[in-house]
C-alpha positions in Angstrom: 29.3 -1.8 -0.7 30.6 -5.0 -1.3 29.2 -7.0 -4.3 27.2 -9.8 -3.4 27.1 -11.9 -6.4 26.9 -11.3 -10.2 23.3 -12.8 -9.9 21.9 -10.2 -7.6 23.6 -7.2 -9.7 20.5 -6.6 -11.8 18.1 -6.8 -8.8 16.2 -3.7 -8.0 14.3 -2.7 -4.9 10.8 -4.0 -4.3 8.0 -1.8 -5.0 7.2 -2.0 -1.2 10.7 -0.5 -0.5 10.3 2.4 -3.0 7.1 3.4 -1.7 8.4 3.3 1.9 11.4 5.5 0.8 9.0 8.1 -1.1 6.5 8.1 2.0 9.6 8.9 4.4 10.6 11.4 1.9 7.6 13.3 2.0 6.4 12.6 5.6 3.3 10.9 4.1 1.5 8.0 5.4 2.9 4.5 4.3 -0.1 2.6 3.2 2.5 0.1 1.2 3.2 -2.0 4.5 0.1 -1.9 6.5 2.0 -1.0 9.6 -0.1 2.1 10.6 0.1 3.3 14.0 -3.3 4.8 14.5 -6.9 3.9 14.4 -8.4 4.5 11.2 -11.2 7.3 11.0 -14.7 5.6 11.9 -16.0 7.0 8.6 -13.6 5.0 6.4 -14.4 1.8 8.7 -18.0 2.3 8.2 -17.7 2.7 4.4 -15.0 -0.5 4.1 -17.9 -2.6 6.0 -20.5 -1.4 3.5 -18.6 -2.4 0.5 -17.5 -5.8 1.8 -20.6 -7.1 1.3 -21.1 -5.7 -2.3 -20.3 -7.5 -5.4 -17.1 -6.3 -6.6 -13.6 -7.3 -7.4 -11.1 -5.7 -4.9 -8.2 -5.4 -8.1 -10.6 -3.8 -10.6 -10.6 0.1 -10.9 -14.5 0.0 -9.8 -13.5 -1.2 -6.3 -11.4 2.0 -5.8 -14.3 4.0 -6.9 -16.9 2.3 -4.6 -14.7 3.8 -1.7 -15.2 7.3 -2.9 
């Protein structure tokens, strides 16, 4: 492939592109882009509805545990 420019030489793939490649490699569900082609299970939707009204920070480790 032809080099685009010297400035882009050090650029790497985004995390989303890497996760997409890995998901494709393992025939996994790719949650990194949000383009699902199926309805989520009702149990997950119900639990998400419950935790949406709780006082937790979505970026904290506690928020991940809330969904379990």
